[in-house]
C-alpha positions, 0 to 999 in steps of 0.5 A: 491525325488527318480523317477522309472519310466519315467512314471512318469513325464507327470503324474507329469504335471498334478499338485497334482493329478497326482504326487499321483496317481504316487507316488500310484504307485510307481513311485516315493519315498521321503525320506521325504513326509511331507517336500517335499511338503511343498516345493509344497506348499510353491511354489505354491502361485506363482501358485496360482495367474496364477490360480486366472486370468483364474477364470472367464473361470472356471465358465461355468464349474465350473456350468455344474458340478454343474448341472451335479453332483448335491448333494443329499442325496443318494451322501452325503451316498457314498460320505461319505462310500468313505471315513468312510467305509473302515474299523475298522481296518484301523481306530483303528490302526491309530487312539487313543482309543477314535476313535476321527477322527479330530484334539486333542488339546496338552496341553503339550510337553508329551501329547499322541495322547490320551490325546490331543483328551481327553483335545479336548473333554472337551474343547468342553463341556466346552465352551458350559459349558454342563451341566445334563439338557442338550439336546446335537445334535452332527451331524456327530457321527464320531466313538462316541468319543463325544457323549460317553463322553459328556455323561459320565463326564456331564450326559447331553442327546446326540442325534448324527447322521451319514449318514455312515451306518458301523459308525452306527453300529460301535457306537451303539455297543460302547454306549452299551459297555460304559453304556450309552444308556439312555443318547446316542441316535444313528440315522443314518439320513442326517443333512438335515434331522434332526428334533426336538430343542436342547440345544447345537449343537455340530458338529465338522471337518463335515462342510467340507463333505457337499460341498461349495454350501451347507454350507449355508443350513448346517449351517441354519438346526443347527440354526433351531436346536436350541432352541432361548438361544441355543449354536454351537461349530462347529470344521472345517477345513477351507482353507485360506480365499484367496485360497476359491475360488480357491480352493472350485470347484478344482478336487484336489487329496484330494476331489477325491482320499481321500474325494470325494465330499468333498471342505473346507470352509474358515472362512470367508465362515463360517461367511459369511453364518451364517450371512446371512442365521441364526440368530446365532451370533459369540462367539469365535474362537480358532485357533488349526491349531499348535496341528493339526500338530502334530495330524497327525505327530502322526497318520502317526507315528501309521499308519506307525507301522501298515502297514505290519499288514494292508496289512495282512488284505487285503489292497492293496500295492496302497491303503497303498502308497495313505493313507502315502501320504495323511496324509503327504500331510493335515500335510505339510498343516497346517503346511505351513498354507495353510490349518487352524482348527478351533473352532467356538462357537456362540449362538442364539440372547437369548443365555447367554453362556459367552465364556471360554476365556472370563470368564479366563479373568475376574476373573484375573481382580477380582484378579487384581483389589483386589490385 
């Protein structure tokens, strides 16, 4: 690490946000950002103990902040636009052809990023056992990767919603180009305003955007959208259960400079909210954390290769340095398991879905019994 200006030192005293702001301004450099953030993550464990002792003192501040800045529909639209409406020039160069902005599943060491993302989409379809007769609701469209894949590979009808107007227009064109307009309906509607009943629900890394105070309301809405025998799959980035109370209302580099208003739930918070606010039951949980380290490494590589092109297209040096640090920050977080990624399969009381892992285990048991 090389400090380029003494102006960096007082900024570093502000913690992660100060560190990031100083990097954006070019006040320090590092030959390996991921390694540096991993070291910081390991040392943060000692600081966490001190922060935990101050939780009671921070409670009134958190309450005041929530009253002054409630999570309204218009505010959620502004927060989503601040990240997802940065331009397709950026995301098309960083992501693969599926435009999947979530963790892929690398089934072998030679898999490409696109193969990993297609494997993830297949895994979602398999876990939900999608068929052509299913009506599926997707909460959080992204750039349409899942909706198009499910419609083309399974023949099911998918209704998908986003509150990013830019994503909405982009996905409409992708759906038309893919020839699945009859099977994919794209909405520009907040999750709280969704109506109807569906056989299956999918939400891939969207719950992080709803805010910790709205987790139960979000999951309750998802549950109400399902038929009595329906099933839902959430793919969620989560924070370590032991850090959830510390981080959920903190102002960090990520939730102020990258994902305004975002909050990572913990796995425990999701399961608890389902138990208290819905009638869905947990069927299966799969940990994809190691795959996210590889996903982010490939995003960083593609982003780095496109820096010159992105600069010519109007992205400032400060913005590009911010995103360079953001991608390294997340890769390090997953590598150190301060944050994780899970696919969570849940079903309504009348759901007859048998998780794929259980089916495979039963099949192996039958083979062994016959042998």
